[in-house]
FIGUBA-44264 format. One record per residue (C-alpha): residue number from 1; z, y, x; residue in one letter. Coordinates in Angstrom, 3 decimals, padded with zeros to 6 digits, m for minus. Each point is the difference from the previous one (the first is absolute). Layout:
// FIGUBA-44264
+-----+----------+----------+----------+---------+
: num :       up :    north :     east : residuo :
+-----+----------+----------+----------+---------+
: NUM :        Z :        Y :        X :       A :
...
+-----+----------+----------+----------+---------+
// end
This chain:
// FIGUBA-44264
+-----+----------+----------+----------+---------+
: num :       up :    north :     east : residuo :
+-----+----------+----------+----------+---------+
:   1 : m082.929 : m077.985 : m043.467 :       M :
:   2 : m002.341 : m002.701 :  001.227 :       T :
:   3 : m001.565 : m000.297 : m003.460 :       R :
:   4 : m000.490 :  003.761 : m000.236 :       L :
:   5 : m001.575 :  000.051 :  003.458 :       S :
:   6 : m002.303 : m002.873 : m000.972 :       H :
:   7 : m000.927 :  001.754 : m003.268 :       W :
:   8 : m001.043 :  003.093 :  001.981 :       I :
:   9 : m002.063 : m002.142 :  002.390 :       Y :
:  10 : m001.858 : m001.592 : m002.899 :       E :
:  11 : m001.066 :  003.433 : m001.231 :       R :
:  12 : m000.724 :  001.615 :  003.367 :       S :
:  13 : m003.670 : m000.797 :  000.213 :       T :
:  14 : m002.354 :  002.144 :  002.044 :       G :
:  15 : m001.041 :  001.910 : m003.122 :       W :
:  16 :  003.550 :  000.663 : m001.194 :       V :
:  17 :  000.949 :  001.134 :  003.492 :       T :
:  18 : m003.023 :  002.315 :  000.100 :       L :
:  19 :  000.907 :  001.436 : m003.415 :       I :
:  20 :  003.577 :  000.568 :  001.223 :       G :
:  21 : m001.354 :  001.837 :  003.055 :       L :
:  22 : m002.357 :  002.175 : m002.075 :       V :
:  23 :  002.743 :  000.900 : m002.505 :       V :
:  24 :  002.363 :  000.845 :  002.868 :       F :
:  25 : m002.601 :  002.164 :  001.766 :       L :
:  26 : m001.018 :  001.805 : m003.202 :       L :
:  27 :  003.628 :  000.628 : m000.971 :       F :
:  28 :  000.788 :  001.229 :  003.514 :       T :
:  29 : m003.044 :  002.290 :  000.059 :       A :
:  30 :  000.063 :  001.329 : m003.567 :       L :
:  31 :  003.570 : m000.126 : m001.328 :       V :
:  32 :  002.253 :  000.203 :  003.048 :       L :
:  33 : m001.187 :  003.431 :  001.233 :       P :
:  34 :  000.612 :  001.608 : m003.408 :       A :
:  35 :  003.436 : m001.608 : m000.227 :       Q :
:  36 :  000.861 :  001.120 :  003.526 :       S :
:  37 : m001.085 :  003.537 : m000.815 :       S :
:  38 :  002.105 :  000.041 : m003.154 :       Q :
:  39 :  003.023 : m001.372 :  001.874 :       A :
:  40 : m000.440 :  002.636 :  002.697 :       E :
:  41 :  000.030 :  002.738 : m002.652 :       S :
:  42 :  003.602 : m000.768 : m000.946 :       Y :
:  43 :  001.285 : m001.490 :  003.229 :       S :
:  44 : m001.473 :  002.575 :  002.387 :       G :
:  45 :  001.281 : m000.301 :  003.536 :       A :
:  46 :  002.999 : m002.056 : m001.147 :       V :
:  47 : m002.029 : m003.202 : m000.346 :       G :
:  48 :  000.612 : m002.948 : m002.269 :       S :
:  49 :  002.288 : m003.027 :  000.011 :       P :
:  50 : m003.041 : m002.268 : m000.481 :       D :
:  51 : m001.583 :  000.977 :  003.290 :       T :
:  52 :  003.237 : m000.025 :  001.994 :       S :
:  53 :  000.996 : m003.063 :  001.988 :       L :
:  54 :  003.661 :  000.444 : m000.904 :       Y :
:  55 :  002.200 :  002.684 : m001.528 :       Y :
:  56 :  003.668 :  000.364 : m000.802 :       T :
:  57 :  001.359 :  000.735 : m003.480 :       P :
:  58 :  000.649 :  003.585 :  001.146 :       Q :
:  59 : m003.640 :  000.362 :  001.035 :       Q :
:  60 : m001.134 : m001.406 : m003.342 :       L :
:  61 :  002.152 :  002.580 : m001.812 :       Y :
:  62 : m001.535 :  002.723 :  002.208 :       R :
:  63 : m003.458 : m001.192 : m001.094 :       F :
:  64 :  001.140 :  000.207 : m003.630 :       A :
:  65 :  001.474 :  003.470 :  000.425 :       E :
:  66 : m003.012 :  001.429 :  001.806 :       S :
:  67 : m002.466 : m001.374 : m002.559 :       Y :
:  68 :  001.545 :  001.976 : m002.843 :       G :
:  69 : m000.115 : m001.043 : m003.640 :       V :
:  70 : m003.798 : m000.113 : m000.307 :       E :
:  71 : m000.416 : m001.714 :  003.346 :       G :
:  72 :  002.481 : m002.704 : m000.965 :       R :
:  73 : m001.857 : m000.517 : m003.290 :       R :
:  74 : m003.288 : m000.329 :  001.869 :       S :
:  75 :  001.604 : m002.388 :  002.480 :       Y :
:  76 :  001.348 : m002.237 : m002.780 :       V :
:  77 : m003.324 :  000.118 : m001.885 :       R :
:  78 : m001.794 : m001.122 :  003.172 :       A :
:  79 :  002.463 : m002.878 :  000.475 :       R :
:  80 : m000.669 : m001.163 : m003.577 :       L :
:  81 : m003.797 :  000.239 :  000.243 :       T :
:  82 : m001.646 :  000.134 :  003.414 :       F :
:  83 :  002.786 : m001.868 :  001.779 :       D :
:  84 : m000.223 : m002.921 : m002.378 :       I :
:  85 : m003.764 : m000.325 :  000.371 :       V :
:  86 : m000.290 :  000.569 :  003.770 :       F :
:  87 :  002.352 : m002.864 :  000.986 :       P :
:  88 : m001.989 : m002.295 : m002.293 :       L :
:  89 : m003.244 :  001.119 :  001.660 :       V :
:  90 :  001.157 : m000.418 :  003.598 :       Y :
:  91 :  001.715 : m003.303 : m000.843 :       T :
:  92 : m003.195 : m001.370 : m001.568 :       L :
:  93 : m001.921 :  001.012 :  003.107 :       F :
:  94 :  002.567 : m001.318 :  002.483 :       L :
:  95 :  000.832 : m003.315 : m001.715 :       T :
:  96 : m003.615 : m000.970 : m000.565 :       T :
:  97 : m001.110 :  001.166 :  003.458 :       S :
:  98 :  002.830 : m001.764 :  001.804 :       I :
:  99 : m000.603 : m003.171 : m002.016 :       S :
: 100 : m003.728 :  000.056 :  000.676 :       W :
: 101 :  000.489 :  000.694 :  003.721 :       L :
: 102 :  002.659 : m002.719 :  000.386 :       V :
: 103 : m002.549 : m002.426 : m001.411 :       S :
: 104 : m002.754 :  001.323 :  002.296 :       K :
: 105 :  002.301 : m000.087 :  003.041 :       A :
: 106 :  000.904 : m003.596 : m000.965 :       A :
: 107 :  003.753 :  000.505 :  000.271 :       M :
: 108 :  001.245 : m003.458 : m001.053 :       P :
: 109 :  003.798 :  000.286 :  000.092 :       K :
: 110 :  001.779 :  000.758 : m003.306 :       P :
: 111 :  001.695 :  002.993 :  001.664 :       F :
: 112 : m003.350 :  001.660 :  000.669 :       W :
: 113 : m001.238 : m000.751 : m003.486 :       R :
: 114 :  002.957 :  001.812 : m001.567 :       Q :
: 115 : m000.716 :  003.223 :  001.869 :       L :
: 116 : m001.990 :  001.045 : m003.065 :       N :
: 117 :  003.364 :  000.660 : m001.699 :       L :
: 118 :  001.008 :  002.753 :  002.454 :       V :
: 119 : m001.825 :  002.743 : m001.976 :       P :
: 120 :  001.837 : m001.068 : m003.173 :       L :
: 121 :  003.304 :  000.775 :  001.733 :       A :
: 122 : m001.382 :  003.419 :  000.932 :       G :
: 123 : m000.958 :  000.647 : m003.618 :       M :
: 124 :  003.424 : m001.121 : m001.251 :       L :
: 125 :  001.814 :  002.371 :  002.357 :       F :
: 126 : m002.454 :  002.797 : m000.854 :       D :
: 127 :  000.914 : m000.420 : m003.679 :       F :
: 128 :  003.721 : m000.105 :  000.851 :       L :
: 129 : m000.384 :  003.167 :  002.092 :       E :
: 130 : m001.871 :  001.741 : m002.833 :       N :
: 131 :  002.630 : m000.934 : m002.558 :       G :
: 132 :  002.870 :  001.131 :  002.211 :       A :
: 133 : m001.553 :  003.321 :  001.050 :       T :
: 134 : m001.254 :  000.807 : m003.514 :       A :
: 135 :  003.483 : m000.630 : m001.411 :       T :
: 136 :  001.548 :  002.282 :  002.616 :       V :
: 137 : m002.562 :  002.713 : m000.842 :       M :
: 138 :  000.575 : m000.318 : m003.766 :       V :
: 139 :  003.775 :  000.141 :  000.329 :       R :
: 140 :  000.083 :  002.833 :  002.553 :       Y :
: 141 :  002.275 :  002.014 :  000.454 :       P :
: 142 :  002.252 : m002.850 : m001.093 :       R :
: 143 :  000.315 : m002.545 :  002.755 :       T :
: 144 : m000.962 : m003.640 : m000.103 :       T :
: 145 :  001.694 : m001.282 :  003.166 :       P :
: 146 : m000.965 : m003.672 : m000.098 :       I :
: 147 : m003.678 :  000.591 : m000.754 :       L :
: 148 : m000.174 :  002.931 :  002.421 :       A :
: 149 :  001.416 : m002.262 :  002.703 :       G :
: 150 : m002.367 : m002.849 : m000.791 :       L :
: 151 : m003.123 :  002.166 : m000.298 :       A :
: 152 : m000.337 :  000.604 :  003.743 :       G :
: 153 :  000.586 : m003.689 :  000.722 :       V :
: 154 : m002.632 : m001.000 : m002.582 :       F :
: 155 : m002.449 :  002.444 :  001.609 :       T :
: 156 :  000.538 : m001.420 :  003.491 :       T :
: 157 : m000.400 : m003.581 : m001.215 :       I :
: 158 : m003.125 :  000.992 : m001.958 :       K :
: 159 : m001.592 :  001.408 :  003.150 :       W :
: 160 :  000.929 : m003.082 :  002.024 :       V :
: 161 : m001.776 : m002.273 : m002.483 :       F :
: 162 : m002.970 :  002.277 : m000.765 :       V :
: 163 : m000.525 :  000.921 :  003.651 :       G :
: 164 :  000.539 : m003.624 :  000.989 :       G :
: 165 : m002.659 : m001.031 : m002.518 :       S :
: 166 : m002.562 :  002.308 :  001.580 :       F :
: 167 :  000.927 : m001.298 :  003.461 :       I :
: 168 : m000.414 : m003.571 : m001.302 :       L :
: 169 : m003.378 :  000.972 : m001.392 :       L :
: 170 : m001.137 :  001.234 :  003.417 :       L :
: 171 :  001.338 : m003.063 :  001.823 :       I :
: 172 : m001.494 : m002.434 : m002.487 :       L :
: 173 : m003.294 :  001.909 :  000.012 :       G :
: 174 : m000.094 : m000.337 :  003.784 :       G :
: 175 :  000.818 : m003.711 : m000.153 :       L :
: 176 : m002.626 : m000.624 : m002.690 :       A :
: 177 : m002.608 :  001.894 :  002.021 :       L :
: 178 :  000.919 : m001.912 :  003.145 :       W :
: 179 : m000.294 : m003.315 : m001.866 :       R :
: 180 : m003.335 :  001.038 : m001.479 :       F :
: 181 : m001.392 :  001.007 :  003.400 :       L :
: 182 :  001.207 : m003.237 :  001.621 :       R :
: 183 : m001.699 : m002.130 : m002.675 :       K :
: 184 : m003.327 :  001.830 :  000.194 :       R :
: 185 : m002.718 : m001.801 :  001.911 :       P :
: 186 : m000.763 :  001.650 :  003.344 :       S :
+-----+----------+----------+----------+---------+
// end
């Protein structure tokens, strides 16, 4: 893990971090609204497992039932397209930004330097969530008890790591700004 963290640091220059930010902002502004609109067309007022903090297997099966055949197909298609690309985009942004800010905030301890791996855990659990929920949707009305049970857990863990990454970004941004302002000549 230390080598992976170091590898990310080596590539997280100011320019790479800026590119990650621009890609994230463009994706969020141009692709995310269309995807959200499409998801709302089949999920309606029921919502989606992806945006829930946690759900039980029974709730996941209710999502599947309420989506209908076409809605489940659209859901699975989105998990195999959009929801592969979006985790890569936000992970690029978060890992490079956290790495760059840790360097700017001069966090010397190895623990602080490995915080750039937190977004990778979020991406991993996002992919696990997508695989579990897509499998449940494909197999519905047949049940998939183990994956249905794990899906909600994967979703919660995903949000802990992704949300935690954004919180880290804010904290590190504040620390880097504070350090910058302290070093500036009066």
